[in-house]
N, C-alpha and C positions, 0 to 999 in steps of 0.2 A: 504493500500500500504506500509506504513512505517513498520507496523508489519510484513508483508511478507518479506520485505528486511532484517529486523533484524533477523528473523528466518533463512533465507537462509545463511546470512553471519555468524550467530552463528554456523550453521552446518559446514560451510567451516572451521571456526576457530577450531571447535572441531575435525574435520578430521585431520587438520595439527598437533594439539597437540597429537592426538592418534598415528599418524605416527612417530612423534618425540619420543614418549614413546616406541613404538615398536622397533625402531632402525634398521629396516630392510633396509632402504634407508639412504644415507648420508644426514645429516641435511641440507646441502646447496641445495640439490635437492628438498627436502621437502619444504623448504622455497620458492624456485623459483616456485614450483608448486602452493603454496599458493598465491604468488604474481600474478601469471598468472590467477588464479581463481577469485581473488577479482577484478582484472581489467576487466576480461571478464564479470562477472556478474554485476559489477559496470556499465559497458557500456550498458548492457541489461536493467537495471532499471534506467539508467541515474542518478547515484549517485556518481560514482567514475570512473575517466577516466585516460588514460596514463599521461596526463598533471598533474593530482593530484598525481600520483605515483612519477613523477619527482620532484614535489614540496616536497614530503616527504623526498626524498633523499637529495635534496638541503638543506632543513632545518636541516638535520643531517650531513652535509658535514664536519663540523669541527671534529665531533666524528669519522667519517670514516677515515679522514686524520690522526687523532691522532692515531688510531689503526694501520693503514698501516705504518706510520712513525716509531712507536714504534717497530713494528715487524721487519722492516728492520734494525733499529738501534741495536736491541738486537741480531739478527742473526749475524750481522757483529762482534759485541762484543764477542759473543760466539766463533767465529772462531779465534779471536785474541789471545785467551787463557787467557784473563783477569780473568774470573771467576774460571777457573781451577787453575790458579796461586794463587788466593786468598784462595781457598780451601786447596791446599797443604801447603800453608804458615801457615794456621791455625792449621793443624794437625801435622806439622813437629816436634814440640817440646812439645808433650803432655805427655811424660813419658810413663809408662806402664799400666795406669789405663784404663780399657775398658769402664767404666762408664763415665770417663772424655772424652774419645774419642767419645762415643755416643752423649754426650751433645754437643760437638763441632760440630759434623756432623749435628745434628738437628738445631743448631743455624745457621750454614752455609746454610742449606736448606731454612730457613726462609729468610736469606739475599739474596740468589740467586733468590727466587721466588718473592721477593720485586721488583727486577729490570728486571726480565725475565718473560715471560709467563710460566705457570705451566708446560707445556709440555717440553719446553727447559730446565727449571730448573731441572725437574725430570730426563731428559736424562743425564744432566751433573753430578748431584749428584749421580745418580744411577751408571753411568759408573765409577765415582771416587770410590764409595763404593765397587763395584765388583773388581776394581783394587787393592784397599787396602785389600780386603778380601784375595786375593791371597798372598799379601805381609805379612799380619798378621797371615795367616794360621788359620783363624777363619771362622765360619759360620755367616754371617751378614744378613741373609735373613729377620729376624725380623726387623732389622734396616731399610731395604729398604721399608718395609710396613709403618713404622712410618715416614720415609722421605716423602713418598707420602702424608700422612695425613698433615704433617707440611708444604708442599707446599701450601696448601689451607689456612693455617693460615698466611703464608707470603704473599699470594696473596691479603690479606686484607690491607697490610701496607700502600702502596702508591697509588696515583692516577694511575700510569702506571703499577701497579702490575697485574691487570687482566682486561679483557674487560668489565665486569659489572662495575668496578670502572670507567673506561674511559667513558662509556655510561652515568652513573649517574653524573659524574663531568661535562660532556658536557651539559647535560640537565638542571642541576641546577646551572651552572656557579660556581662550587666549585673549587677554585684554588689549586695548588699543596701544598702550605703551610698549608692551611686550612684542606685539606684532611689528611695530615700527622699529624697535631696537634690532630685531632679527633681519627685517627685509630692507630697510633703508641702505645699510652698507652694501648689500648685494646689488641693489638698483644702481647705486653710484658706481660700483665696479662695472656693471653692464654698460652704463652710459659712457664711461671713459673708454672702455674697450671697443665700443661701437662708433663713437664719434670720429676716431682717427680714419678708419677705412671709408666712412661715409663722406667726410669732408674732402678726402682725396679726389672723390668723383666730381667735386665742384671747383677743383683747382683751376680749370681752364676757362671758367666763366668770368667775363670782365666785370669790374666794379660797376655798381649802378650809378645812375646820374646824381649829381649834386642837387642840393636845394629841396630834398624830399622832406615834407612836413607831415607829421601824423599827430592828430589830436586825440588822446585817449578818452577824453570826455565826450567825444562825438558818438560813442556807442552807449552812453548812459542817457536814458530817456527821462528819468526822474531821480534827481540826486537824493531826495528824501528816502525813497524806496531803496535806492542803492545803499545808503548808510544803514538802514534797518536790516536789510538782507545780510550785509557784511557783519553786523553786530550779532545777529542770530547765529550765523555760521561760526563765528569765533567762539561764542558761548557753547555751542554743540561740540566743537572740537575740544574745548577745555573739559567739558563733562565726559567726553570719551576718554581723554587722558586720565582724568581723576577716577575713572571707573575701577581701576586697580585698587584704589583705596576704599571704595564703597561697592564691592562686588554684588551686594544685595540688590542694587539698582540695575536692572537688566538693560543691556545695550539696546534692545528693541524698544524699550520704553523711552530711552533718551532720544533715539532717532525719531520716534513718533511724536514726541513732545516738540522737537525742533521742527518737524513737518507741520504740525498744527500751528505753531507760532508763525511760521513762514506763510501759511495760508491766510492767517488772520491779518498779518501786518505787511504782506508784500504788495498789496494793492491789486494783485492779479485775481481774475475770476477763478475760483476753485474748480469750476466745471471745465474751464479751459486747461488748467494744469492737469486735472484728472484725465482729460482726453488724450494728453500727450504722454502719459505714463505707460510704460511697457507692461500692460496687464497680462499679455501673453506669457511673459517670463514668470509672472506670479503664479498663473494657472499651471504652467509647466513645473515650477518648483514644487507646488503643493501635490500635484499628481505624481511626480517622480518620487517624492518622499513616501507616498503610499506604495508605489511599486517596490522600492528598495526595502520598505518595512516588511512587505510580503516575502520578498526573496530572502530576507534575513531571519524570517520566522523559523524557530527550531523545528516545527513540523514540516516546513517546506524545504529548508536546508540547501538552497541553491548556492548562496554566497559562502555558507559554511563549508560546503564540499569543495568549492573553488579555493578557499583560503587554506583548507587542509592539504590540498594538492600542492599549493605553493610552499607550504611549510615543509613538506617532504623534499621539495627541490632545494630549499635553502638551509636545511638542517645541518649541512656540512659547513657552509660559510654563511651564517645568518646575516652578516653585515651587507651582503649583496642585495638584500631586500630593499635597503634604503635607495640604492641607485636604480634598481629595476623599477621601483615605484615611481621615481622621478621620470625615467625615460618612457615608461608605459603611459603615464598621464600626459607626458609631452607629445609623444607620437600620436596617441589617440585623439588628443585635442586638435591635431592638425586636420582631422577629418570629421570629428563629432564635437558638438558644443561642449565646452569644458564644464558646464554645470552638471549634466548627467554623469560625466566621467568622475567628477569629484564626489557626488553623492554615492555612486556605485563603489568607489574605492574606500570610502570611510569604514564601512563594516569589515571589509577585507583587511584594512590596516589594523583595525582593532583586534581582529583575530590573530593576525601575524604577530602583533606586539605581545599578545598574551601567550601564544604557543612557543615563540622563539625567544622570548625575554628581551625584545628590542625596545628601544626608547620610542614611545608612542608619539611624542611631540615632534621628534626629528622625522619620523615617517610622515607626519602631517605636513611638515615644512617641505619635504621633498615632493609631496603631492601638490602643494600650492605652487612651488616653483615650476613644475612641469605643466600644470594646467594653465598657468598664465602665459608661459613663454612658447609652448608648443604650437599655438595657433598661427605663429608667423611662418611655419613651414610651407603652407599652401595658401593660395588666394581665396580659399573658402573656409579657412580655419578660424577666422576671427571676424566678428561683425564689423569692426572698424576697418579691416582690410577690404571687406565687401563694399563698404561705403566709399572708400578711397577709389576702388575700381570703378564704381559708378560715376564718381567725379571725373575720372580720367576718360571714361567712355564718352561723356558729354563733350570732351575736347577732341574726340576722334582717336583716342589712344586705347588700344586693346592689348592686354597682357595675357598670354596663354598660360595654362597650368604649367607646362614644361618650361616656358620662359621664366616664369616666376621662380620655380625651384632652382633653375640654372643661375639666374641673376641675383636673387635675393636669399636663396636658401642657406648661404654661408653664415649669415648673421644669427639665425636661430640655432644653428649648430654651435657657434661660439657661445651663445647665451646658455645653452643647456650644458655645455662642457664646463663653463665657469660656475654654473649652479651646482654641478656635480662636485667640483672642487670645494665649493663653499659648504656643501652638505658634509663632505669629509671633515672639514674644519669644525663643523658643529658636533660631529660624532666624537672627534678627538678632544675638544674642550668640554 
């Protein structure tokens, strides 16, 4: 009976992964289908019921609230003009050096993606780049590509920088300060290692014309709302940092409080903000929590069987699990959204940690590193890259799958290798 249940649920899980890889249907629809199937077959075999699905959602409520609150907060912040203001302020006094300009834009990309989701960050930095392209009278198509790649580097920086970060932080109770302490040094390392080869490609471009004037305040529609949004953002960041001192206050509650404050004081119509929130990701997240909850159920045993198989492989050299976890999450994220990859790996990581006596937090870090950086391997691995490809297509530039890997695949390889060395450092210390 148990073997039959495991086989059936394994087939369901395989079907969901294949549908996600195919990309024919929206990921939220695929996840909702998967949740429906595990509940239906769970009821048939008396192993997983609607009440169990609800328990899975409740157990992850803080993570879900953290994601929703962060999305609302960042959407309102983007409308206030804060990030556009920061961008124009950074490039307004750069002189005539195109390489210095490129470096500033890529650093700005990392900063934006540290505080915004990758899609919003790419939309802002891409629009700013296209606007400056016209002012500078230069072709900055290549810069847009590297900005997309750097959004995924910046998405690694803070707990709020990407949804995989939020999921892992919620699962392993990693505070904002702890997350920043571990990830910021790696992000700085990746930036330094990436800037040199990227800037070399812009060496032959002539300096842009003199007399360029950029007014940062031109992107701010209402200074009063701008100052309010900035103040709320600073307060939320401080509360995130202080969370380590007051762990009884959940991160999801802090994010939702900031979101509500922003909705009240931003001056924007809440309906308008709600309409631009990525609710598909929320439905996907909730549904996939149900799927993984079913797969991890002792009576179903899909993920337990997989984890036991991995334990048998790594029993000789357990430390290899850290690096396999990083590269599996990285390579898988090149073809599948990094959210399901992260949610799927969490129970496997927990089982490996327990059976092999490995450091669970370092396994979690390796998963975060791979999930954020692996999307740069392919032109379909990251939403920000897909957006960048759309911007270039409007300019008549098409980059094929093979061309992307050949021309830009070296950077994610460097990133994952550096992340591997950094993980070794974490293990040693």
